[in-house]
ROROTI-512836 format. One line per field, with one value per residue (C-alpha): residue number from 1; residue in one letter; x, y, z negated. Coordinates in steps of 0.5 Angstrom, whole numbers, plus 500, padded with zeros to 3 digits. Each point is the difference from the previous one (the first is absolute). Layout:
N
num (NUM,...)
residu (A,...)
u (X,...)
v (Y,...)
w (Z,...)
//
This chain:
633
num (1,2,3,4,5,6,7,8,9,10,11,12,13,14,15,16,17,18,19,20,21,22,23,24,25,26,27,28,29,30,31,32,33,34,35,36,37,38,39,40,41,42,43,44,45,46,47,48,49,50,51,52,53,54,55,56,57,58,59,60,61,62,63,64,65,66,67,68,69,70,71,72,73,74,75,76,77,78,79,80,81,82,83,84,85,86,87,88,89,90,91,92,93,94,95,96,97,98,99,100,101,102,103,104,105,106,107,108,109,110,111,112,113,114,115,116,117,118,119,120,121,122,123,124,125,126,127,128,129,130,131,132,133,134,135,136,137,138,139,140,141,142,143,144,145,146,147,148,149,150,151,152,153,154,155,156,157,158,159,160,161,162,163,164,165,166,167,168,169,170,171,172,173,174,175,176,177,178,179,180,181,182,183,184,185,186,187,188,189,190,191,192,193,194,195,196,197,198,199,200,201,202,203,204,205,206,207,208,209,210,211,212,213,214,215,216,217,218,219,220,221,222,223,224,225,226,227,228,229,230,231,232,233,234,235,236,237,238,239,240,241,242,243,244,245,246,247,248,249,250,251,252,253,254,255,256,257,258,259,260,261,262,263,264,265,266,267,268,269,270,271,272,273,274,275,276,277,278,279,280,281,282,283,284,285,286,287,288,289,290,291,292,293,294,295,296,297,298,299,300,301,302,303,304,305,306,307,308,309,310,311,312,313,314,315,316,317,318,319,320,321,322,323,324,325,326,327,328,329,330,331,332,333,334,335,336,337,338,339,340,341,342,343,344,345,346,347,348,349,350,351,352,353,354,355,356,357,358,359,360,361,362,363,364,365,366,367,368,369,370,371,372,373,374,375,376,377,378,379,380,381,382,383,384,385,386,387,388,389,390,391,392,393,394,395,396,397,398,399,400,401,402,403,404,405,406,407,408,409,410,411,412,413,414,415,416,417,418,419,420,421,422,423,424,425,426,427,428,429,430,431,432,433,434,435,436,437,438,439,440,441,442,443,444,445,446,447,448,449,450,451,452,453,454,455,456,457,458,459,460,461,462,463,464,465,466,467,468,469,470,471,472,473,474,475,476,477,478,479,480,481,482,483,484,485,486,487,488,489,490,491,492,493,494,495,496,497,498,499,500,501,502,503,504,505,506,507,508,509,510,511,512,513,514,515,516,517,518,519,520,521,522,523,524,525,526,527,528,529,530,531,532,533,534,535,536,537,538,539,540,541,542,543,544,545,546,547,548,549,550,551,552,553,554,555,556,557,558,559,560,561,562,563,564,565,566,567,568,569,570,571,572,573,574,575,576,577,578,579,580,581,582,583,584,585,586,587,588,589,590,591,592,593,594,595,596,597,598,599,600,601,602,603,604,605,606,607,608,609,610,611,612,613,614,615,616,617,618,619,620,621,622,623,624,625,626,627,628,629,630,631,632,633)
residu (M,Q,I,I,L,P,S,G,K,T,I,N,A,D,P,R,L,T,L,L,E,N,L,K,N,G,G,V,N,I,I,A,P,C,G,G,D,G,V,C,G,R,C,R,V,I,V,K,E,G,K,Y,R,T,R,L,K,E,I,L,S,E,K,E,I,L,E,G,Y,T,T,A,C,H,T,Y,P,E,S,D,L,K,I,E,I,P,A,S,S,L,L,N,V,D,G,V,I,A,T,G,R,A,E,D,L,E,N,I,F,N,S,L,D,V,R,I,S,P,L,T,T,K,A,Y,L,E,L,P,V,P,T,L,T,D,N,I,S,D,M,E,R,L,K,R,G,L,A,E,M,G,F,R,N,P,N,F,S,F,R,L,I,R,E,L,A,R,N,L,R,Q,E,D,W,H,V,T,V,T,L,M,D,T,E,Y,G,K,E,V,I,R,I,S,P,G,K,A,D,K,I,M,D,D,Y,G,L,A,V,D,I,G,T,T,T,V,I,V,Y,L,I,Y,L,A,T,G,R,L,V,D,I,A,S,T,Y,N,H,Q,I,I,Y,G,E,D,V,I,S,R,I,V,Y,A,T,E,Q,G,G,L,R,D,L,K,E,A,V,V,D,D,I,N,S,L,I,E,S,L,K,E,K,Y,R,L,S,D,R,A,I,E,S,I,V,I,A,G,N,T,T,M,M,Q,L,F,L,G,F,D,P,A,S,I,R,K,E,P,Y,V,T,T,T,N,R,F,P,I,A,G,A,G,R,I,G,I,K,V,M,P,D,V,P,V,Y,T,L,P,C,V,A,G,Y,V,G,G,D,I,V,S,G,V,L,A,T,K,I,H,E,K,Q,E,L,C,A,F,I,D,V,G,T,N,G,E,L,V,I,G,N,A,E,W,M,V,A,A,A,C,S,A,G,P,C,F,E,G,G,G,L,K,N,G,M,R,A,T,E,G,A,I,D,S,V,K,I,N,P,A,T,L,E,P,E,I,T,V,I,G,E,G,V,P,S,G,I,C,G,S,G,I,I,D,T,I,S,E,M,F,L,K,G,I,I,S,P,K,G,K,F,S,T,D,L,G,L,N,H,I,H,L,T,D,A,G,P,E,F,I,L,Y,Q,T,G,D,D,T,I,S,I,T,E,S,D,I,D,N,I,L,R,A,K,A,A,I,Y,A,G,F,M,I,L,L,K,E,V,G,L,T,F,D,D,I,S,T,F,Y,I,A,G,G,F,G,R,Y,L,N,I,E,K,A,I,T,I,G,M,F,P,D,Q,P,R,E,K,F,K,Y,L,G,N,T,S,V,T,G,A,Y,L,C,L,L,S,E,N,L,R,K,Q,A,E,D,I,A,D,K,L,T,V,I,E,L,S,V,S,G,H,F,M,D,E,Y,I,A,G,L,F,L,P,H,T,N,L,S,A,F,P,T,V,A,G,A,R,G,I,I,L,E,S,T,V)
u (473,495,499,495,496,497,493,502,500,506,504,504,507,505,507,502,496,500,495,497,499,497,495,498,499,496,495,504,501,506,502,507,500,507,498,504,507,501,501,493,499,493,499,502,497,502,502,498,502,504,507,501,506,500,504,498,501,503,493,498,502,503,494,495,505,500,492,500,499,503,498,496,503,507,498,499,497,504,495,493,499,495,500,496,499,499,494,505,503,493,496,494,494,495,496,498,505,500,497,499,493,495,494,497,503,494,500,507,498,494,504,504,494,502,495,501,504,503,505,495,493,495,496,494,498,494,504,496,500,504,496,502,499,504,506,506,504,499,506,497,493,502,504,494,496,505,501,493,500,506,506,504,506,501,506,499,505,501,497,493,500,501,494,496,495,498,499,496,495,499,495,497,505,498,507,503,507,505,504,506,504,507,505,498,493,494,502,495,502,494,494,495,494,493,499,504,496,500,505,500,502,508,505,507,506,505,506,506,507,504,507,496,493,495,493,495,493,494,496,493,502,493,500,507,498,505,498,505,508,504,508,506,507,504,503,506,503,502,505,502,497,502,500,508,500,494,504,506,496,497,507,505,497,495,494,496,495,499,499,495,496,500,496,496,498,498,496,496,499,497,495,498,498,496,497,498,497,495,499,503,502,506,496,498,507,501,506,506,504,507,504,507,507,505,503,494,497,506,500,492,501,506,505,507,501,508,501,496,505,506,501,497,494,496,494,498,494,496,494,496,496,493,501,495,499,502,506,502,498,494,494,494,498,506,498,499,504,505,502,507,501,506,506,505,507,504,497,494,495,492,499,502,496,494,502,500,494,496,502,499,507,500,494,502,502,503,507,499,504,499,504,498,503,502,506,502,498,498,499,497,499,497,493,496,506,506,502,506,501,505,501,504,502,496,501,495,501,493,497,503,506,507,498,501,493,497,494,495,493,496,497,505,504,502,497,501,504,500,505,498,503,501,502,503,496,497,493,498,494,499,497,494,501,503,507,505,505,504,500,498,503,495,502,507,500,495,505,506,497,498,507,503,495,501,507,501,504,505,499,504,496,504,497,502,504,498,493,500,494,497,498,506,504,507,501,506,498,499,495,492,494,495,493,496,503,496,505,506,496,502,498,505,504,507,505,501,492,501,506,495,495,504,503,493,497,507,499,493,501,507,495,496,505,504,493,499,507,499,494,502,495,499,495,496,498,497,492,499,504,496,502,499,501,497,505,498,493,503,505,500,502,502,505,503,501,504,505,501,497,495,501,498,494,493,497,493,505,500,495,500,497,501,502,500,503,493,496,504,499,492,499,504,495,494,502,504,501,504,504,502,501,505,504,500,503,505,503,499,504,508,504,506,505,502,506,503,499,506,496,496,505,501,493,499,506,497,493,504,498,494,496,506,507,496,495,498,496,496,498,494,505,505,495,497,507,501,505,501,501,505,496,502,498)
v (561,495,493,496,494,494,503,506,504,505,503,506,498,504,498,502,494,493,496,497,507,503,494,501,508,497,496,493,496,496,495,502,496,502,508,501,498,495,494,496,501,500,506,497,504,498,506,499,507,506,501,500,499,495,499,493,494,495,497,499,494,501,497,505,506,498,500,507,499,505,502,506,502,501,502,508,501,504,500,498,493,495,495,494,498,492,498,498,507,504,501,496,502,496,494,498,502,495,504,494,498,505,497,499,507,502,493,502,507,497,494,506,502,508,505,504,506,503,506,505,502,504,504,505,506,505,505,506,506,505,506,505,495,495,503,496,499,496,495,499,499,495,496,501,496,495,499,499,494,497,503,504,505,498,503,505,502,507,500,497,506,505,497,499,506,499,493,500,506,497,495,504,497,493,496,493,499,495,498,495,496,502,497,507,499,503,505,504,499,503,504,500,505,496,493,495,496,492,501,492,499,501,496,498,498,494,500,496,502,494,500,497,502,505,498,504,498,504,499,503,502,500,492,498,497,499,504,498,499,504,498,502,499,504,505,501,493,504,503,494,493,499,505,501,502,505,503,501,503,505,502,499,502,505,496,501,504,496,494,504,502,493,497,506,500,493,501,506,496,494,505,503,494,498,507,499,493,502,507,503,507,502,501,493,498,501,497,496,495,498,494,498,498,505,502,501,504,505,501,501,505,503,499,498,493,500,498,493,498,501,497,501,500,506,503,508,497,494,504,504,506,500,505,503,497,506,501,493,501,495,503,500,505,503,500,492,497,495,495,496,494,500,497,496,501,501,493,498,505,502,494,495,504,499,493,498,504,496,494,502,497,505,497,493,495,495,502,502,502,505,501,505,497,505,504,501,494,502,495,500,495,501,501,504,500,502,501,500,502,500,501,497,502,495,504,501,493,497,506,498,505,498,493,499,500,502,504,502,496,503,497,496,498,492,499,493,494,493,495,494,494,495,505,506,505,506,501,508,504,507,506,502,493,503,500,501,506,498,497,503,498,494,497,500,497,495,499,499,496,495,500,498,495,497,500,505,505,498,503,506,502,497,496,493,499,493,500,502,503,504,506,501,505,502,508,504,502,493,494,502,496,502,501,502,501,503,501,504,502,497,500,497,499,501,498,508,500,494,503,507,496,496,506,503,494,499,507,499,493,503,506,495,496,506,503,493,499,507,498,493,496,496,499,495,505,504,499,504,502,506,502,507,503,500,496,494,500,495,497,492,499,493,502,506,495,496,505,502,507,498,495,492,501,497,503,502,505,504,506,504,507,504,508,501,507,502,496,504,507,498,498,507,504,497,500,505,494,496,506,500,493,501,505,495,495,504,502,493,497,498,500,496,502,494,504,500,493,496,494,503,498,493,499,503,496,494,502,500,493,496,500,501,497,498,494,498,507,498,492,500,504,494,495,503,500,493,501,496,504,497,499,505,495)
w (161,499,498,504,498,504,498,504,494,499,494,500,498,496,502,493,497,501,504,493,498,506,501,493,501,506,496,502,494,501,494,497,493,499,500,506,498,506,496,501,508,499,504,507,506,508,504,507,503,498,496,493,495,494,494,498,505,495,498,507,504,507,503,497,502,507,500,497,493,495,493,499,494,503,507,502,507,505,506,501,497,502,495,498,492,499,495,495,499,500,493,502,495,504,497,494,494,494,495,495,497,499,497,493,498,497,496,498,497,497,496,497,496,501,502,507,498,506,500,501,497,502,495,503,495,500,496,497,503,496,496,495,494,504,503,500,505,506,498,493,503,504,495,495,505,502,492,499,506,496,503,495,502,507,504,505,506,501,507,497,495,506,504,493,500,508,499,494,503,507,498,494,495,502,502,500,497,502,494,501,495,498,495,496,500,505,506,504,507,504,498,506,500,499,499,504,505,499,494,500,507,499,502,498,504,497,504,500,503,502,503,506,500,498,497,498,497,500,494,498,493,497,500,502,507,505,506,505,501,505,501,504,500,496,505,496,503,506,495,497,498,493,494,500,507,499,494,504,506,495,496,505,507,497,501,494,503,506,495,496,506,503,495,498,508,499,494,503,507,496,496,506,503,494,500,507,500,494,501,494,499,496,494,500,497,493,498,502,497,503,498,503,499,497,506,504,494,500,507,501,494,504,494,501,500,500,493,501,504,496,493,495,505,497,503,500,495,499,498,505,498,503,506,505,507,503,497,502,507,500,504,496,495,498,492,501,494,503,494,501,496,496,502,495,503,506,503,496,502,500,504,495,494,505,501,492,499,506,497,493,498,494,497,500,495,505,503,507,506,506,506,506,506,505,502,493,495,493,495,493,495,493,496,496,495,505,507,504,507,505,508,505,507,504,507,505,503,497,504,506,500,501,504,507,502,493,500,494,499,506,506,504,494,499,493,499,503,499,503,503,496,506,506,496,504,497,499,499,498,502,496,505,504,506,503,495,500,494,493,493,494,498,507,499,493,503,505,495,496,505,504,493,498,507,500,505,496,494,493,502,505,506,506,501,506,501,501,508,500,506,496,496,505,500,501,499,493,498,500,500,499,505,498,506,507,506,506,498,493,494,493,496,493,499,495,499,498,496,496,499,497,496,497,499,496,496,497,498,497,496,498,497,497,497,497,497,497,497,496,498,504,506,506,496,495,505,501,506,506,503,507,503,507,507,502,495,504,505,495,499,493,501,506,495,495,505,502,493,500,494,494,501,495,501,506,496,496,506,501,506,499,506,499,493,501,503,495,494,504,501,492,498,505,496,493,495,495,506,502,492,501,506,496,494,505,503,493,498,505,499,506,501,505,504,503,493,498,500,502,506,505,498,500,507,503,497,504,507,501,502,495,495,498,494,503,493,500,506,499,505,506,499,500,506,503,498,495,494,494,494,494,494,495)
//
């Protein structure tokens, strides 16, 4: 039994498995944000020929069923199938991924006034040959030589001791010893006969494992120079678009190994591309530092994430021992140390510790706010004296998920929108300047902001019924605003899309409000709002304030920093001092659990309007809409 694709490629099909599972096994990555539970409908395929059985038709329209559409997650082949896969169902890894700003990394590091001290150090020793008057053991001889170089009482593994005699004698007692920093002091991880070539030509990898993307920075350790960046989508997305659906897949569908292998394979693929491009051997990579949210870290290391999803939202561990790359499955030298930034709680992870380290909030006297905008929205408020943090579920809509024509910020995405005030016609820009194929998060924020200011939608996000605009179409699912149309293909915004964005922005704003109330502050007390995340690369702050996602504060207070998760990983790759600072930040952060806050739901509901039910908190937005606020004096 086979599945035949339009390209002519055939995949062997097992009738006991769903079409989704068969396609995955054949290397075809279909998006299934719900993890295959059959509730999202994103894994639609078209069966052109063949017999199948399906258990799910409720989320398909009659027109789609007549055209041969079926949901791959609940469809089983009963004969050879000839299928087509819509572009919206495929995980597209082409195009430029929004990695955030990468410039000036060395300037950031140099501004911190710390010396370069990577995870590993190499020491070349010319040991004296044993004699009858100097006949101490090989281990004592090596330790004595290391002590003379300032490395006292390092730890040794059993494997190294077993190979010690041969390695010392192979090059007449000339050896290069590689030592690693651990919480227990120095540990010898490698003993190489002779003098290692080009000791200074070592590289390190700073890695950000995001819910949506995986990014690897190749760093020249001698100077801290960024050599190159490699990035891809996190292929865990084929098992679920957010952390909750992946936890469900890992724990209830036995998919922990699948999820671990997916992200490790992504990292290995990126490393291999960098090694090939710069002709690097495995030995050139000396250390790796990883950052990511708590769930991503648990899945990457193969830890059971089940308890993160349930009260009281605890993890297996928030501190991760340094492990050899070989034990994790990363394809460099197996003894290369992998340091994982500490997490804080179930939904405040190492990516936020990285962000605080990169922004230096933990050293500032003035009060600052930090938000990492993505599938999850994590918030921090504080300074050198104290810091509080919280996490809110923004959902995948800012990354294009859950939207009718949503996509990530890659080539072909509508990234900005203006609406002509005279004609109310949309004017769009597209990443790559080609034909649009969807709309990304920044584009839909622009659209909603523009529609609200032009009176096309109400504060509740509902379309006005008396405009009579040609680009508002009525469908079986309700009205939609057409941004682009050619032939039968349209890119539009629906009321359901607007509702998704309203829920996401309401959660972020409510999270801010709860944190401020917990510490007795207001937005006016915050000197700087740091915004992180690849999503923010195309974000228009003015439009985000207009919809009530961010507070109506002076625009100069907002500073976009790009991907601070990978920046923090870069800093920790280079400095023992900064690794210790990261550990201290994790200890210092106090987490406020929004789900148990008695006021969170009130704040959330108040935020489900444009820009907010409390218009006095958004005076510039009210003014732009022509609303005159009553004086409170």
